[in-house]
N, C-alpha and C positions, 0 to 999 in steps of 0.2 A: 876218116873220109877225106878224099883228095879232091880239091877244086882246081879247075884250070885258071891260069893267070887272068886277072881282070873279070872273073866270072861272078864275084861276090855281089857287086852292086845290083846287077840284073837279077840274080837269084833272090836277093832280099826283097825286091819289088814283086817278083812273081809269087813268092811265098805269101806276101801280104795281100795279094789280090785273089787268093783261092776261094772257090765257091764254098768250101767247107767252113771257112771263117764266117761267111755270110750266114751259114746255117747256125753257127754258134751265136750270131747276133739275134737270131730269132728267140733266144732265151731271154732277151730283154723284155719280151712280152710277159713272160712269167715273173721276171724280176719286178716289173712295174705293178703287176696285179697282186703278187703274193709276197714279194721279198721281205721288206721290213715289217709289214703288218702281220706276217705269220709268226714272227719271233715273239713268243710269250702269249700269243693270243689263243692258239689251239693246243699248246703243249705245256707241260707242267713247269718248265723252267725257261727263263728269258734267254738263256744261252743254249737252248736245246738244239736249235738249227744253226749250223755253221754255213753261212752263205758262201757259195763258190766252190764247195767241196763235191766229191764224187758220190756221196751218199748223204742222206739226212741222218743226223745223229741225235737220238733222243736219250736224255740222261736217265739211267736206272740206278738202283742201289749198288750194283756191282760193275758199273761202267756205262756203256752206251749201246742201245739197240740201234742197229744200222738198217736203213731201208733205202733201196734203190730200184730203178726200173730202166729198161732199154727197149726201144722198138727197132725192128729191122725194116729197112727200106724195101718196098714191094718189088722193085726191080732186082734187088739182091736175092730176095727169096725166090723169085722166078728163075733167075739165072743159075743159082747154085743152092737148091733147097736144103740139101744135107748140111752144107757148111753154114748156111744161114741159121739153121736150127742149133748147130753146135756153137756158133758164135754168139747167139742170143744168150745162152747160159754163160759162156766163157767171159763175155765182157761184164756181165753182172758180178761174177766172182771176182774179177779184177777190180771192180769199183769198191767192193768190200775190203779187199786187201789194201787198196790205195788209202783207205781210211784207218788202216791198222787193225782191221777186223778179221774174223773167221766166219765164213758163210755157214748158215744153218740150213736154209731150204728155199726153194723157188716155187712160183706159180706162173703159169703161162696163159696167154690169151691168143688163140689161133682161129682165124677165120680162113678156112681152107677153100680156095676158089675152085670153081667148076673145072674138072679135068686136070687139076694141079697134082703134081707128084707128092705123095705123102711122105717122101723121104725127109721132109723137114722134121717129122716126129722122130725118125731114126737118128737124126743129128742131135736133137735135144736129149734123147736117151743116151747116146754115146757120151756126150759131154757130162751128163749127170753121173755116169759111171767113172769117167776119167777124173773128175774133180771131187767125187765123193759127196755130192750135194743132191739130196733127193728132190724130185718134183712132187709136191704134195697136194697140188690142186690147180684149178684154173678154169678156163672156159674154152671149149672147142666146138665149132659148128661149121657146116658147109655153107658157102655163099656163092652168089654169082659175082663174076669179076675177079680181080687179082687176090692172091693170098696175102693176108696180113698177119704179122706175128709180133708179139711183145712179151717180155718176161720181166717179172719183178722178183726181188730177192730180199731176204732178211738175214742179218748176221749180228755179231756182237764184238765189241772192242772194249778192252780194259783201259787202253790209253790211245787216244786218237792221233792219227796223222792228219793234219789239216793244211789247207792251202793258204790261209790268211796269216799264218804264223811265221812265214819266212821273214828274215831280218837281214839288213846289210851286213856284209862280212862273212856270211855263211857260204860254205862251199857248195856248188851245184854238182850233183852226181847224176849220171845217166846209166841205168841198168837195163840191158836188153839181152834176151836169149837169141843169139845169132845162129843157132843150130836149126835153121829152117829155110824156107824158100817162099817166094811170092806165089800167092794164089789169087789170080786176077791182077788188076792194076795196082792196088794199094795194100791188100792184106798180106802181111808177112807172117806166115804160119809156122810156128815152132812147136805147136801143141799137139796136133793130132798124131804125130809119129813118136812122141815122147812117152816114156813109161808113166802111168798114173802116179806112182809114188814120187817121180821127179817133179811133175807139175804141182803136186800138192805140197811138197817140201819147199819149192820155190815161192809159192804164194804164202805159205806159212811163215816164211822168213820175215815178211813185212810186219806182222803183229809182234813177232819176237823182238825185232829191232826197235819198234815203237815202245814196247814195254820196258826195254833196257834204257830208254831215253836217248837213243843215239840218232834218231831221225827228228828233225825240227819241223819240216813241212814236206809236202809232196803231192803229186798227182800221177795217175796212170796216163800213158800216152794214148790219146784218143784219135779219132779220124781227123782232128785238126793238125795232126803231125807233131813232131818234136817242138818246133818253134811256136806253133799255135797253142799247144798245150802249155808251154812255158809262159806265153803271153797271158793266158788265163790265170795262171798262178800269180803272175806279177800284178794283174788287175785286182785280184782278191787280196793280195798282201800289201799293195801300195809300194812295192820295191821296184827297182830296175835290175837288170842283169847283163853280164857280158858272157856270151856263149862262144866257145872256141870250136868251130865246126871241124877242124882238123883232129880234134881229140874225141869226137863222137864215136861210140861203137858202131860199126857198119860192116856189112858184107864186103868182100873184096870186089873191087872194080864196079861198084854199084853207081848208077847215075845219081848225082847229088840231089837233084830235084825229086826224083822218085823216092829216094830214101827219106828225105826230109818231109815228104807227104805220106809216108807209109804209116800203116796202122799195125804195129807189132802185137802178136798174141801175148807176149810178156814183155812189157816195157814201162819203166817208171822214171820220172824225174823227181829227185829228192834233194833237199837241202840238209846239210849237217854242219856241226861245228868243225873247224879245221882239225881239231885233235881227234875227232871220231872218223874222219874220212877213210883212212887206211884200213881200219878194222871193219868198217861197213863194206867196203869194196871186197875185202878178203872173204867175208861171209857169203856174198853173192857169187864170187868166183868159185868157191868150193862147191857150189851147186850147178856149175856150168853156165852161169849168167855172166856176161861181160859187163863189168861195172867200172866206170872211170870218172875222174874229176874232169868236168867239161867247162867249168866256168865259176863265176862268183856272183853273189847277190850284191847290188849296189844301192846307194842312197838316191842317186840320180835316176829319174824315171826312164823307161824305155828299154827295149831289148836290142843290144848291140851285138851283131854277128861279127865274128872275127875269123880270118883264115890267112895264113902266110903273111902276116904283117899288115893286111888290109882290114878295114872295118866298114860296116854299113848298118844302118838302122833297119830292123825288121819292118817291112811295110813302108819304109821311107818316112815314118813319122815317129816322134818321140814316145807317143803313148797311143795304144789301140784300145778302144772300148769295144769289148766283145759281148760278154754275157750280161752286163749291167749290174753284176754283183761285185761292187767295189769293196775296198778295204773297210772292215768294220771299225766303227768309232771306238 
């Protein structure tokens, strides 16, 4: 990704002031209410819940049961009901993969507003077929007012990918399927035109790499964008990072601000040991996913953005508190 001269400092400030980061700060309400008290209180093991991760991980005899949920914003559902339905299932599947898991099944909660297009159900059904994940239940009813949609998922992991396990010295990788296009302002969609076997193989690579012990930590790139997602990983792990924006996988001639705030249908940030970097990248590339070394994890706190010899702190501050789920003791 190419930046204009002297663009980096202003870009770092604009990225840190995004409304999507404020939305992540809303998670602090849950962190305060449930965060540490939930560990060991409701679950059979004191390490059953890994704070700051993309899904809850409940220890079982053969690994971990994974549980996650996502809600779609009402305005998104109203503007693009089919893609909202598709995305609701897709982002849940991505959350399971981000934890090193394989999805099992989903349930949905749909309050269908008066006069609303029922295409949201078509989108859910299409995603279920594409990703091979059945919709096994839920709740559906008609209501006055806007349509609301949420989807929950269960899956299983033999070996977890976690966000709090990043360590200084690990290499930072960014893996994104660039064979897509923007749908709306921020959604970068590479999923709906791909063959189902392609999307399944791409997502299935995450648990394979986790089970091989090649991935040390990771998160899927959320609506917080690449930098915001990395900031959450840093918050959870207690590390810092240097991120080279010039090495990021990106479409040709894309606006840097738009790309750094994009929400890719397949996009992950991963940390690996230096010895594993080349072979992990090669595995993604073999499936059509662009994967590159884009930075390094550091002992010093904060996210340092770099481009063409310049550097700037993300958000202009050494450390950003977002979710409230800090590094585990």
